[in-house]
C-alpha positions as CSV (number, residue, x, y, z in Angstrom):
1,M,5.3,35.2,13.0
2,K,1.6,35.9,13.4
3,S,-0.1,39.2,13.8
4,N,-3.6,39.3,15.4
5,N,-4.2,42.8,14.1
6,K,-5.9,42.2,10.7
7,A,-7.8,45.3,9.9
8,A,-10.7,45.5,7.4
9,G,-9.5,46.8,4.0
10,K,-6.1,45.1,4.4
11,K,-4.7,43.3,1.3
12,Y,-3.8,39.6,1.7
13,A,-1.3,37.6,-0.3
14,I,-0.3,33.9,-0.4
15,V,3.1,32.9,-1.8
16,T,3.9,29.2,-2.3
17,G,7.5,28.0,-2.4
18,A,8.6,30.8,-0.2
19,S,11.5,29.1,1.5
20,S,14.1,30.3,-1.0
21,G,14.7,32.0,-4.4
22,I,11.8,33.8,-6.2
23,G,9.2,32.8,-3.6
24,F,11.3,34.1,-0.7
25,Q,11.9,37.4,-2.5
26,T,8.3,37.8,-3.7
27,S,7.1,37.2,-0.1
28,L,9.3,40.0,1.1
29,L,8.3,42.3,-1.8
30,L,4.6,41.9,-1.1
31,V,4.8,42.3,2.7
32,R,7.0,45.4,2.3
33,N,4.4,46.9,0.0
34,G,1.5,46.6,2.3
35,F,0.2,43.1,1.9
36,Y,-0.3,40.8,4.9
37,T,1.6,37.9,3.5
38,Y,1.2,34.2,4.1
39,A,4.5,32.7,3.0
40,T,4.0,29.0,2.5
41,M,6.5,26.2,2.0
42,R,6.6,22.4,2.0
43,N,9.3,22.2,4.7
44,I,8.6,24.7,7.5
45,D,12.1,23.9,8.9
46,R,13.5,26.0,6.0
47,S,11.8,29.2,7.2
48,E,14.5,30.4,9.6
49,Q,16.0,32.9,7.2
50,L,12.6,34.4,6.3
51,A,11.6,34.5,10.0
52,D,14.8,36.4,10.8
53,V,14.0,39.1,8.2
54,V,10.3,39.3,9.3
55,K,11.3,39.7,13.0
56,K,14.1,42.2,12.3
57,E,11.8,44.4,10.2
58,N,8.6,43.7,12.2
59,L,6.7,42.7,9.1
60,P,3.1,41.4,9.0
61,M,3.8,37.9,7.7
62,E,2.9,34.4,8.7
63,V,4.7,31.3,7.5
64,L,2.6,28.2,7.0
65,P,3.3,24.7,5.8
66,L,1.9,23.8,2.4
67,D,2.7,21.0,0.0
68,V,1.2,21.8,-3.4
69,T,1.4,18.2,-4.4
70,I,-1.0,17.1,-1.6
71,E,-4.6,18.3,-2.1
72,T,-5.5,18.0,1.6
73,S,-2.5,20.2,2.4
74,V,-3.7,22.9,0.0
75,R,-7.3,22.8,1.2
76,H,-6.3,22.9,4.9
77,T,-4.0,25.9,4.4
78,V,-6.3,27.9,2.2
79,D,-9.3,27.2,4.5
80,R,-7.2,28.4,7.4
81,I,-6.2,31.6,5.6
82,I,-9.8,32.3,4.5
83,K,-11.1,31.8,8.0
84,E,-8.5,34.3,9.4
85,S,-8.5,36.9,6.6
86,R,-11.8,36.3,4.9
87,K,-10.2,36.9,1.5
88,I,-7.2,36.4,-0.7
89,D,-6.2,39.3,-2.9
90,V,-3.1,37.9,-4.5
91,L,-1.8,34.3,-5.1
92,V,1.7,33.7,-6.3
93,N,2.0,30.0,-7.1
94,N,5.7,29.7,-7.2
95,A,6.1,26.1,-5.8
96,G,6.7,23.3,-8.2
97,Y,7.8,19.8,-8.5
98,G,9.6,17.7,-11.1
99,L,8.6,14.6,-12.9
100,I,11.2,12.2,-14.2
101,G,10.7,9.9,-17.1
102,A,9.5,9.9,-20.6
103,R,6.7,12.4,-21.1
104,R,4.4,9.8,-22.4
105,Y,4.8,7.8,-19.3
106,S,4.5,10.6,-16.7
107,Y,1.5,10.5,-14.4
108,V,0.0,13.5,-12.6
109,G,-2.7,12.5,-10.2
110,N,-5.0,10.1,-12.1
111,K,-4.1,11.5,-15.5
112,V,-1.5,10.3,-17.9
113,T,0.4,13.1,-19.6
114,L,1.1,12.3,-23.3
């Protein structure tokens, strides 16, 4: 799902958590409204439904792997997008993750959440 025709003046969007739900629908909304859209998801194997819509409607969208909990994954994907498109106009950070445990004992990275 990659288009090599990226014209100057084009608008670019990144959507995280695009494999289902709000991220899936937001990706389609953006691409159908003129944005070249990078739909990202942790598990690229879950992109089949999105790929089917993109192919059927011939939409300018690319699906990329991205795990928002892994800094190197974020850096790699964003660097790739910037290299290809030279800019990002819209970021929809829809991906998330859950923490289990008492709030005062939850850790995020090197920080303790109290």
